[in-house]
mmCIF file of the C-alpha atoms, coordinates in Angstrom:
data_MODEL
# 
_entry.id   MODEL 
# 
loop_
_atom_site.group_PDB 
_atom_site.id 
_atom_site.type_symbol 
_atom_site.label_atom_id 
_atom_site.label_alt_id 
_atom_site.label_comp_id 
_atom_site.label_asym_id 
_atom_site.label_entity_id 
_atom_site.label_seq_id 
_atom_site.pdbx_PDB_ins_code 
_atom_site.Cartn_x 
_atom_site.Cartn_y 
_atom_site.Cartn_z 
_atom_site.occupancy 
_atom_site.B_iso_or_equiv 
_atom_site.pdbx_formal_charge 
_atom_site.auth_seq_id 
_atom_site.auth_comp_id 
_atom_site.auth_asym_id 
_atom_site.auth_atom_id 
_atom_site.pdbx_PDB_model_num 
ATOM 1   C CA . MET A 1 1   ? 0.000   0.000  0.000    1.00 0.00 ? 1   MET A CA 1 
ATOM 2   C CA . LYS A 1 2   ? 2.865   2.308  0.863    1.00 0.00 ? 2   LYS A CA 1 
ATOM 3   C CA . PHE A 1 3   ? 4.362   1.606  -2.494   1.00 0.00 ? 3   PHE A CA 1 
ATOM 4   C CA . LEU A 1 4   ? 1.135   2.477  -4.315   1.00 0.00 ? 4   LEU A CA 1 
ATOM 5   C CA . THR A 1 5   ? 0.722   5.744  -2.436   1.00 0.00 ? 5   THR A CA 1 
ATOM 6   C CA . SER A 1 6   ? 4.275   6.898  -3.080   1.00 0.00 ? 6   SER A CA 1 
ATOM 7   C CA . THR A 1 7   ? 3.943   5.920  -6.748   1.00 0.00 ? 7   THR A CA 1 
ATOM 8   C CA . ALA A 1 8   ? 0.672   7.814  -7.017   1.00 0.00 ? 8   ALA A CA 1 
ATOM 9   C CA . VAL A 1 9   ? 2.238   10.911 -5.421   1.00 0.00 ? 9   VAL A CA 1 
ATOM 10  C CA . ALA A 1 10  ? 5.262   10.691 -7.725   1.00 0.00 ? 10  ALA A CA 1 
ATOM 11  C CA . LEU A 1 11  ? 3.000   10.388 -10.775  1.00 0.00 ? 11  LEU A CA 1 
ATOM 12  C CA . LEU A 1 12  ? 0.908   13.309 -9.598   1.00 0.00 ? 12  LEU A CA 1 
ATOM 13  C CA . ILE A 1 13  ? 3.984   15.527 -9.148   1.00 0.00 ? 13  ILE A CA 1 
ATOM 14  C CA . ALA A 1 14  ? 5.402   14.457 -12.518  1.00 0.00 ? 14  ALA A CA 1 
ATOM 15  C CA . SER A 1 15  ? 2.181   15.185 -14.319  1.00 0.00 ? 15  SER A CA 1 
ATOM 16  C CA . SER A 1 16  ? 1.798   18.621 -12.690  1.00 0.00 ? 16  SER A CA 1 
ATOM 17  C CA . GLU A 1 17  ? 5.391   19.521 -13.639  1.00 0.00 ? 17  GLU A CA 1 
ATOM 18  C CA . ALA A 1 18  ? 4.748   18.378 -17.201  1.00 0.00 ? 18  ALA A CA 1 
ATOM 19  C CA . ALA A 1 19  ? 1.596   20.446 -17.343  1.00 0.00 ? 19  ALA A CA 1 
ATOM 20  C CA . SER A 1 20  ? 3.397   23.536 -16.062  1.00 0.00 ? 20  SER A CA 1 
ATOM 21  C CA . LEU A 1 21  ? 6.246   23.044 -18.562  1.00 0.00 ? 21  LEU A CA 1 
ATOM 22  C CA . SER A 1 22  ? 3.713   22.577 -21.354  1.00 0.00 ? 22  SER A CA 1 
ATOM 23  C CA . ALA A 1 23  ? 1.877   25.700 -20.268  1.00 0.00 ? 23  ALA A CA 1 
ATOM 24  C CA . MET A 1 24  ? 5.115   27.688 -20.249  1.00 0.00 ? 24  MET A CA 1 
ATOM 25  C CA . ARG A 1 25  ? 5.898   26.710 -23.804  1.00 0.00 ? 25  ARG A CA 1 
ATOM 26  C CA . HIS A 1 26  ? 2.451   27.393 -25.237  1.00 0.00 ? 26  HIS A CA 1 
ATOM 27  C CA . HIS A 1 27  ? 1.410   30.375 -23.219  1.00 0.00 ? 27  HIS A CA 1 
ATOM 28  C CA . HIS A 1 28  ? 1.543   33.522 -25.323  1.00 0.00 ? 28  HIS A CA 1 
ATOM 29  C CA . HIS A 1 29  ? 1.494   37.007 -24.022  1.00 0.00 ? 29  HIS A CA 1 
ATOM 30  C CA . PRO A 1 30  ? 0.180   39.583 -26.457  1.00 0.00 ? 30  PRO A CA 1 
ATOM 31  C CA . HIS A 1 31  ? 2.875   42.140 -27.067  1.00 0.00 ? 31  HIS A CA 1 
ATOM 32  C CA . HIS A 1 32  ? 0.680   44.635 -28.872  1.00 0.00 ? 32  HIS A CA 1 
ATOM 33  C CA . TYR A 1 33  ? -2.976  45.127 -29.685  1.00 0.00 ? 33  TYR A CA 1 
ATOM 34  C CA . GLU A 1 34  ? -4.343  45.746 -33.157  1.00 0.00 ? 34  GLU A CA 1 
ATOM 35  C CA . PHE A 1 35  ? -7.801  47.182 -33.510  1.00 0.00 ? 35  PHE A CA 1 
ATOM 36  C CA . VAL A 1 36  ? -9.972  46.905 -36.606  1.00 0.00 ? 36  VAL A CA 1 
ATOM 37  C CA . SER A 1 37  ? -10.530 50.241 -38.217  1.00 0.00 ? 37  SER A CA 1 
ATOM 38  C CA . THR A 1 38  ? -12.576 51.351 -41.208  1.00 0.00 ? 38  THR A CA 1 
ATOM 39  C CA . LEU A 1 39  ? -11.256 53.366 -44.077  1.00 0.00 ? 39  LEU A CA 1 
ATOM 40  C CA . PRO A 1 40  ? -12.655 56.815 -44.556  1.00 0.00 ? 40  PRO A CA 1 
ATOM 41  C CA . ASP A 1 41  ? -15.104 57.404 -47.407  1.00 0.00 ? 41  ASP A CA 1 
ATOM 42  C CA . VAL A 1 42  ? -13.105 59.331 -49.975  1.00 0.00 ? 42  VAL A CA 1 
ATOM 43  C CA . ARG A 1 43  ? -15.779 59.476 -52.673  1.00 0.00 ? 43  ARG A CA 1 
ATOM 44  C CA . ALA A 1 44  ? -16.655 62.838 -54.065  1.00 0.00 ? 44  ALA A CA 1 
ATOM 45  C CA . ASP A 1 45  ? -19.780 64.401 -52.643  1.00 0.00 ? 45  ASP A CA 1 
ATOM 46  C CA . THR A 1 46  ? -21.150 65.148 -56.120  1.00 0.00 ? 46  THR A CA 1 
ATOM 47  C CA . VAL A 1 47  ? -21.089 63.335 -59.421  1.00 0.00 ? 47  VAL A CA 1 
ATOM 48  C CA . SER A 1 48  ? -18.395 64.620 -61.733  1.00 0.00 ? 48  SER A CA 1 
ATOM 49  C CA . ASP A 1 49  ? -19.138 66.259 -65.067  1.00 0.00 ? 49  ASP A CA 1 
ATOM 50  C CA . GLU A 1 50  ? -17.191 63.476 -66.818  1.00 0.00 ? 50  GLU A CA 1 
ATOM 51  C CA . ASP A 1 51  ? -19.453 60.828 -65.261  1.00 0.00 ? 51  ASP A CA 1 
ATOM 52  C CA . ILE A 1 52  ? -22.563 62.716 -66.332  1.00 0.00 ? 52  ILE A CA 1 
ATOM 53  C CA . ALA A 1 53  ? -21.225 63.106 -69.872  1.00 0.00 ? 53  ALA A CA 1 
ATOM 54  C CA . SER A 1 54  ? -20.356 59.416 -70.172  1.00 0.00 ? 54  SER A CA 1 
ATOM 55  C CA . HIS A 1 55  ? -23.803 58.385 -68.912  1.00 0.00 ? 55  HIS A CA 1 
ATOM 56  C CA . GLU A 1 56  ? -25.509 60.751 -71.348  1.00 0.00 ? 56  GLU A CA 1 
ATOM 57  C CA . ALA A 1 57  ? -23.401 59.402 -74.206  1.00 0.00 ? 57  ALA A CA 1 
ATOM 58  C CA . ALA A 1 58  ? -24.355 55.835 -73.254  1.00 0.00 ? 58  ALA A CA 1 
ATOM 59  C CA . ARG A 1 59  ? -28.054 56.773 -73.183  1.00 0.00 ? 59  ARG A CA 1 
ATOM 60  C CA . ALA A 1 60  ? -27.788 58.460 -76.572  1.00 0.00 ? 60  ALA A CA 1 
ATOM 61  C CA . GLU A 1 61  ? -26.114 55.376 -78.034  1.00 0.00 ? 61  GLU A CA 1 
ATOM 62  C CA . ALA A 1 62  ? -28.782 53.096 -76.550  1.00 0.00 ? 62  ALA A CA 1 
ATOM 63  C CA . ALA A 1 63  ? -31.500 55.310 -78.040  1.00 0.00 ? 63  ALA A CA 1 
ATOM 64  C CA . LYS A 1 64  ? -30.031 54.685 -81.498  1.00 0.00 ? 64  LYS A CA 1 
ATOM 65  C CA . ALA A 1 65  ? -30.845 50.986 -81.211  1.00 0.00 ? 65  ALA A CA 1 
ATOM 66  C CA . MET A 1 66  ? -33.410 50.251 -83.862  1.00 0.00 ? 66  MET A CA 1 
ATOM 67  C CA . LYS A 1 67  ? -36.643 48.608 -83.000  1.00 0.00 ? 67  LYS A CA 1 
ATOM 68  C CA . ASN A 1 68  ? -37.332 45.307 -84.692  1.00 0.00 ? 68  ASN A CA 1 
ATOM 69  C CA . PRO A 1 69  ? -39.001 46.194 -88.013  1.00 0.00 ? 69  PRO A CA 1 
ATOM 70  C CA . GLN A 1 70  ? -40.750 42.818 -87.971  1.00 0.00 ? 70  GLN A CA 1 
ATOM 71  C CA . ASN A 1 71  ? -42.513 43.412 -84.627  1.00 0.00 ? 71  ASN A CA 1 
ATOM 72  C CA . SER A 1 72  ? -45.816 44.267 -86.274  1.00 0.00 ? 72  SER A CA 1 
ATOM 73  C CA . VAL A 1 73  ? -45.672 41.220 -88.575  1.00 0.00 ? 73  VAL A CA 1 
ATOM 74  C CA . LEU A 1 74  ? -44.829 38.924 -85.661  1.00 0.00 ? 74  LEU A CA 1 
ATOM 75  C CA . ALA A 1 75  ? -47.601 40.447 -83.528  1.00 0.00 ? 75  ALA A CA 1 
ATOM 76  C CA . THR A 1 76  ? -50.140 40.050 -86.331  1.00 0.00 ? 76  THR A CA 1 
ATOM 77  C CA . ILE A 1 77  ? -49.172 36.420 -86.898  1.00 0.00 ? 77  ILE A CA 1 
ATOM 78  C CA . LYS A 1 78  ? -49.460 35.732 -83.155  1.00 0.00 ? 78  LYS A CA 1 
ATOM 79  C CA . GLU A 1 79  ? -52.913 37.361 -83.009  1.00 0.00 ? 79  GLU A CA 1 
ATOM 80  C CA . ASP A 1 80  ? -54.063 35.399 -86.062  1.00 0.00 ? 80  ASP A CA 1 
ATOM 81  C CA . LEU A 1 81  ? -52.836 32.120 -84.591  1.00 0.00 ? 81  LEU A CA 1 
ATOM 82  C CA . ASP A 1 82  ? -54.596 32.920 -81.305  1.00 0.00 ? 82  ASP A CA 1 
ATOM 83  C CA . GLN A 1 83  ? -57.818 33.585 -83.230  1.00 0.00 ? 83  GLN A CA 1 
ATOM 84  C CA . ILE A 1 84  ? -57.437 30.329 -85.178  1.00 0.00 ? 84  ILE A CA 1 
ATOM 85  C CA . SER A 1 85  ? -57.048 28.526 -81.851  1.00 0.00 ? 85  SER A CA 1 
ATOM 86  C CA . LYS A 1 86  ? -60.235 30.164 -80.564  1.00 0.00 ? 86  LYS A CA 1 
ATOM 87  C CA . ASP A 1 87  ? -62.085 29.297 -83.771  1.00 0.00 ? 87  ASP A CA 1 
ATOM 88  C CA . LEU A 1 88  ? -61.023 25.674 -83.506  1.00 0.00 ? 88  LEU A CA 1 
ATOM 89  C CA . SER A 1 89  ? -61.759 25.413 -79.791  1.00 0.00 ? 89  SER A CA 1 
ATOM 90  C CA . PHE A 1 90  ? -65.381 24.609 -80.673  1.00 0.00 ? 90  PHE A CA 1 
ATOM 91  C CA . GLY A 1 91  ? -64.264 21.742 -82.897  1.00 0.00 ? 91  GLY A CA 1 
ATOM 92  C CA . VAL A 1 92  ? -64.281 21.171 -86.621  1.00 0.00 ? 92  VAL A CA 1 
ATOM 93  C CA . SER A 1 93  ? -67.797 20.289 -87.661  1.00 0.00 ? 93  SER A CA 1 
ATOM 94  C CA . TYR A 1 94  ? -70.627 21.350 -89.931  1.00 0.00 ? 94  TYR A CA 1 
ATOM 95  C CA . SER A 1 95  ? -72.236 23.328 -87.114  1.00 0.00 ? 95  SER A CA 1 
ATOM 96  C CA . GLN A 1 96  ? -69.038 25.333 -86.761  1.00 0.00 ? 96  GLN A CA 1 
ATOM 97  C CA . SER A 1 97  ? -68.541 25.950 -90.480  1.00 0.00 ? 97  SER A CA 1 
ATOM 98  C CA . THR A 1 98  ? -68.455 29.758 -90.077  1.00 0.00 ? 98  THR A CA 1 
ATOM 99  C CA . ARG A 1 99  ? -65.702 29.536 -87.481  1.00 0.00 ? 99  ARG A CA 1 
ATOM 100 C CA . ASN A 1 100 ? -63.841 26.916 -89.508  1.00 0.00 ? 100 ASN A CA 1 
ATOM 101 C CA . ASP A 1 101 ? -64.019 29.034 -92.667  1.00 0.00 ? 101 ASP A CA 1 
ATOM 102 C CA . HIS A 1 102 ? -62.687 32.033 -90.716  1.00 0.00 ? 102 HIS A CA 1 
ATOM 103 C CA . ALA A 1 103 ? -59.821 29.882 -89.425  1.00 0.00 ? 103 ALA A CA 1 
ATOM 104 C CA . ARG A 1 104 ? -59.005 28.754 -92.987  1.00 0.00 ? 104 ARG A CA 1 
ATOM 105 C CA . VAL A 1 105 ? -58.830 32.380 -94.151  1.00 0.00 ? 105 VAL A CA 1 
ATOM 106 C CA . LEU A 1 106 ? -56.458 33.177 -91.283  1.00 0.00 ? 106 LEU A CA 1 
ATOM 107 C CA . THR A 1 107 ? -54.234 30.162 -92.037  1.00 0.00 ? 107 THR A CA 1 
ATOM 108 C CA . ALA A 1 108 ? -53.838 31.429 -95.606  1.00 0.00 ? 108 ALA A CA 1 
ATOM 109 C CA . LYS A 1 109 ? -52.975 34.900 -94.247  1.00 0.00 ? 109 LYS A CA 1 
ATOM 110 C CA . VAL A 1 110 ? -50.336 33.489 -91.853  1.00 0.00 ? 110 VAL A CA 1 
ATOM 111 C CA . GLN A 1 111 ? -48.925 31.282 -94.629  1.00 0.00 ? 111 GLN A CA 1 
ATOM 112 C CA . THR A 1 112 ? -48.498 34.334 -96.833  1.00 0.00 ? 112 THR A CA 1 
ATOM 113 C CA . ALA A 1 113 ? -46.831 36.326 -94.020  1.00 0.00 ? 113 ALA A CA 1 
ATOM 114 C CA . ILE A 1 114 ? -44.295 33.584 -93.214  1.00 0.00 ? 114 ILE A CA 1 
ATOM 115 C CA . THR A 1 115 ? -43.504 32.977 -96.881  1.00 0.00 ? 115 THR A CA 1 
ATOM 116 C CA . GLY A 1 116 ? -43.140 36.716 -97.526  1.00 0.00 ? 116 GLY A CA 1 
ATOM 117 C CA . TYR A 1 117 ? -40.786 37.183 -94.580  1.00 0.00 ? 117 TYR A CA 1 
ATOM 118 C CA . ALA A 1 118 ? -38.635 34.229 -95.651  1.00 0.00 ? 118 ALA A CA 1 
ATOM 119 C CA . THR A 1 119 ? -38.415 35.456 -99.248  1.00 0.00 ? 119 THR A CA 1 
ATOM 120 C CA . THR A 1 120 ? -37.446 39.006 -98.199  1.00 0.00 ? 120 THR A CA 1 
ATOM 121 C CA . LEU A 1 121 ? -34.860 37.824 -95.660  1.00 0.00 ? 121 LEU A CA 1 
ATOM 122 C CA . LEU A 1 122 ? -33.313 35.361 -98.105  1.00 0.00 ? 122 LEU A CA 1 
ATOM 123 C CA . ALA A 1 123 ? -32.978 38.084 -100.748 1.00 0.00 ? 123 ALA A CA 1 
ATOM 124 C CA . THR A 1 124 ? -31.316 40.395 -98.207  1.00 0.00 ? 124 THR A CA 1 
ATOM 125 C CA . VAL A 1 125 ? -28.873 37.714 -97.074  1.00 0.00 ? 125 VAL A CA 1 
ATOM 126 C CA . GLU A 1 126 ? -27.974 36.667 -100.625 1.00 0.00 ? 126 GLU A CA 1 
ATOM 127 C CA . ALA A 1 127 ? -27.354 40.277 -101.668 1.00 0.00 ? 127 ALA A CA 1 
ATOM 128 C CA . GLY A 1 128 ? -25.193 41.135 -98.645  1.00 0.00 ? 128 GLY A CA 1 
ATOM 129 C CA . PRO A 1 129 ? -21.794 40.042 -97.360  1.00 0.00 ? 129 PRO A CA 1 
ATOM 130 C CA . ASN A 1 130 ? -21.341 36.769 -95.508  1.00 0.00 ? 130 ASN A CA 1 
ATOM 131 C CA . GLU A 1 131 ? -22.063 38.284 -92.099  1.00 0.00 ? 131 GLU A CA 1 
ATOM 132 C CA . THR A 1 132 ? -25.429 39.826 -93.032  1.00 0.00 ? 132 THR A CA 1 
ATOM 133 C CA . MET A 1 133 ? -27.348 37.824 -90.444  1.00 0.00 ? 133 MET A CA 1 
ATOM 134 C CA . THR A 1 134 ? -27.982 39.657 -87.190  1.00 0.00 ? 134 THR A CA 1 
ATOM 135 C CA . GLU A 1 135 ? -29.183 38.561 -83.785  1.00 0.00 ? 135 GLU A CA 1 
ATOM 136 C CA . GLN A 1 136 ? -32.472 40.244 -84.615  1.00 0.00 ? 136 GLN A CA 1 
ATOM 137 C CA . ASN A 1 137 ? -32.770 38.088 -87.749  1.00 0.00 ? 137 ASN A CA 1 
ATOM 138 C CA . ALA A 1 138 ? -32.056 34.987 -85.670  1.00 0.00 ? 138 ALA A CA 1 
ATOM 139 C CA . HIS A 1 139 ? -34.813 35.964 -83.228  1.00 0.00 ? 139 HIS A CA 1 
ATOM 140 C CA . ASN A 1 140 ? -37.289 36.574 -86.039  1.00 0.00 ? 140 ASN A CA 1 
ATOM 141 C CA . ILE A 1 141 ? -36.384 33.287 -87.743  1.00 0.00 ? 141 ILE A CA 1 
ATOM 142 C CA . ALA A 1 142 ? -36.910 31.348 -84.511  1.00 0.00 ? 142 ALA A CA 1 
ATOM 143 C CA . ALA A 1 143 ? -40.307 33.012 -84.050  1.00 0.00 ? 143 ALA A CA 1 
ATOM 144 C CA . MET A 1 144 ? -41.354 32.243 -87.630  1.00 0.00 ? 144 MET A CA 1 
ATOM 145 C CA . ILE A 1 145 ? -40.329 28.591 -87.301  1.00 0.00 ? 145 ILE A CA 1 
ATOM 146 C CA . PHE A 1 146 ? -42.273 28.362 -84.036  1.00 0.00 ? 146 PHE A CA 1 
ATOM 147 C CA . TYR A 1 147 ? -45.332 29.953 -85.640  1.00 0.00 ? 147 TYR A CA 1 
ATOM 148 C CA . ASP A 1 148 ? -45.060 27.590 -88.617  1.00 0.00 ? 148 ASP A CA 1 
ATOM 149 C CA . VAL A 1 149 ? -45.286 24.577 -86.294  1.00 0.00 ? 149 VAL A CA 1 
ATOM 150 C CA . GLN A 1 150 ? -48.502 25.978 -84.798  1.00 0.00 ? 150 GLN A CA 1 
ATOM 151 C CA . LEU A 1 151 ? -49.863 26.882 -88.225  1.00 0.00 ? 151 LEU A CA 1 
ATOM 152 C CA . GLN A 1 152 ? -49.292 23.421 -89.634  1.00 0.00 ? 152 GLN A CA 1 
ATOM 153 C CA . ASP A 1 153 ? -50.988 21.829 -86.601  1.00 0.00 ? 153 ASP A CA 1 
ATOM 154 C CA . PHE A 1 154 ? -54.021 24.043 -87.152  1.00 0.00 ? 154 PHE A CA 1 
ATOM 155 C CA . MET A 1 155 ? -54.021 23.319 -90.873  1.00 0.00 ? 155 MET A CA 1 
ATOM 156 C CA . THR A 1 156 ? -53.960 19.589 -90.192  1.00 0.00 ? 156 THR A CA 1 
ATOM 157 C CA . GLY A 1 157 ? -56.925 20.030 -87.852  1.00 0.00 ? 157 GLY A CA 1 
ATOM 158 C CA . LEU A 1 158 ? -58.787 21.885 -90.608  1.00 0.00 ? 158 LEU A CA 1 
ATOM 159 C CA . GLY A 1 159 ? -57.950 19.234 -93.196  1.00 0.00 ? 159 GLY A CA 1 
ATOM 160 C CA . GLN A 1 160 ? -55.577 21.525 -95.081  1.00 0.00 ? 160 GLN A CA 1 
ATOM 161 C CA . THR A 1 161 ? -52.103 20.792 -96.321  1.00 0.00 ? 161 THR A CA 1 
ATOM 162 C CA . ALA A 1 162 ? -49.263 23.275 -96.268  1.00 0.00 ? 162 ALA A CA 1 
ATOM 163 C CA . SER A 1 163 ? -48.322 24.727 -99.608  1.00 0.00 ? 163 SER A CA 1 
ATOM 164 C CA . ASP A 1 164 ? -45.015 23.795 -101.189 1.00 0.00 ? 164 ASP A CA 1 
ATOM 165 C CA . ASP A 1 165 ? -44.040 27.479 -100.996 1.00 0.00 ? 165 ASP A CA 1 
ATOM 166 C CA . LEU A 1 166 ? -44.517 27.489 -97.203  1.00 0.00 ? 166 LEU A CA 1 
ATOM 167 C CA . ILE A 1 167 ? -42.533 24.283 -96.738  1.00 0.00 ? 167 ILE A CA 1 
ATOM 168 C CA . LEU A 1 168 ? -39.693 25.630 -98.896  1.00 0.00 ? 168 LEU A CA 1 
ATOM 169 C CA . ALA A 1 169 ? -39.735 29.007 -97.099  1.00 0.00 ? 169 ALA A CA 1 
ATOM 170 C CA . VAL A 1 170 ? -39.539 27.408 -93.645  1.00 0.00 ? 170 VAL A CA 1 
ATOM 171 C CA . ASN A 1 171 ? -36.763 25.044 -94.748  1.00 0.00 ? 171 ASN A CA 1 
ATOM 172 C CA . ARG A 1 172 ? -34.824 28.065 -96.006  1.00 0.00 ? 172 ARG A CA 1 
ATOM 173 C CA . LEU A 1 173 ? -35.373 29.803 -92.667  1.00 0.00 ? 173 LEU A CA 1 
ATOM 174 C CA . LYS A 1 174 ? -34.041 26.737 -90.866  1.00 0.00 ? 174 LYS A CA 1 
ATOM 175 C CA . THR A 1 175 ? -30.969 26.787 -93.116  1.00 0.00 ? 175 THR A CA 1 
ATOM 176 C CA . LEU A 1 176 ? -30.404 30.477 -92.389  1.00 0.00 ? 176 LEU A CA 1 
ATOM 177 C CA . GLN A 1 177 ? -30.762 29.756 -88.677  1.00 0.00 ? 177 GLN A CA 1 
ATOM 178 C CA . LYS A 1 178 ? -28.061 27.078 -88.899  1.00 0.00 ? 178 LYS A CA 1 
ATOM 179 C CA . LEU A 1 179 ? -25.879 29.456 -90.894  1.00 0.00 ? 179 LEU A CA 1 
ATOM 180 C CA . TYR A 1 180 ? -26.248 32.124 -88.219  1.00 0.00 ? 180 TYR A CA 1 
ATOM 181 C CA . LEU A 1 181 ? -25.373 29.663 -85.451  1.00 0.00 ? 181 LEU A CA 1 
ATOM 182 C CA . PHE A 1 182 ? -22.371 28.448 -87.436  1.00 0.00 ? 182 PHE A CA 1 
ATOM 183 C CA . GLU A 1 183 ? -21.088 32.029 -87.870  1.00 0.00 ? 183 GLU A CA 1 
ATOM 184 C CA . GLN A 1 184 ? -21.134 32.670 -84.099  1.00 0.00 ? 184 GLN A CA 1 
ATOM 185 C CA . LYS A 1 185 ? -18.112 32.276 -81.867  1.00 0.00 ? 185 LYS A CA 1 
ATOM 186 C CA . GLY A 1 186 ? -17.699 28.563 -81.272  1.00 0.00 ? 186 GLY A CA 1 
ATOM 187 C CA . GLY A 1 187 ? -20.182 27.907 -84.059  1.00 0.00 ? 187 GLY A CA 1 
ATOM 188 C CA . GLU A 1 188 ? -17.689 25.779 -85.922  1.00 0.00 ? 188 GLU A CA 1 
ATOM 189 C CA . ASN A 1 189 ? -18.504 23.137 -83.314  1.00 0.00 ? 189 ASN A CA 1 
ATOM 190 C CA . TYR A 1 190 ? -22.260 23.475 -83.935  1.00 0.00 ? 190 TYR A CA 1 
ATOM 191 C CA . LEU A 1 191 ? -22.421 20.948 -86.732  1.00 0.00 ? 191 LEU A CA 1 
ATOM 192 C CA . GLY A 1 192 ? -20.464 18.336 -84.818  1.00 0.00 ? 192 GLY A CA 1 
# 
């Protein structure tokens, strides 16, 4: 028992000395204090004349941006397709012949608009340099292709077939769309 007590006391002293030595090595005293400070606001109290002039120049340049000349055509086609949808919502039957006839007139109108746009755009592109296609053209082409899909669905519902001129015009638009994508940065990877 005496042996165990003296061993326990020796271990206790050794561990307390080790702890105090360890504390001496790892105990840091701060030598100086550093406080966080904020930088003063050194901005000018008023906007400079140069800033105003540059903003005005940017606004003037933005005002020069042309509106899409095809907006009215696209809006008319959209309205006509919406009306065709309403006309067909009652079904295609003898009792709805007035509505169906109105829808057929509108499909012919939309067909003519899409074909006319494609013909005009193709003539412009063929007459111009290689980079004639613009982002605006690409937008208009995508809209026309989208409208053609709707038109052909409606025509099928009415028992009509698309004219060869419409099919050719839309295929040309699709080709122009691919050409535009190919001309863009990274477009050489578009075709695979």
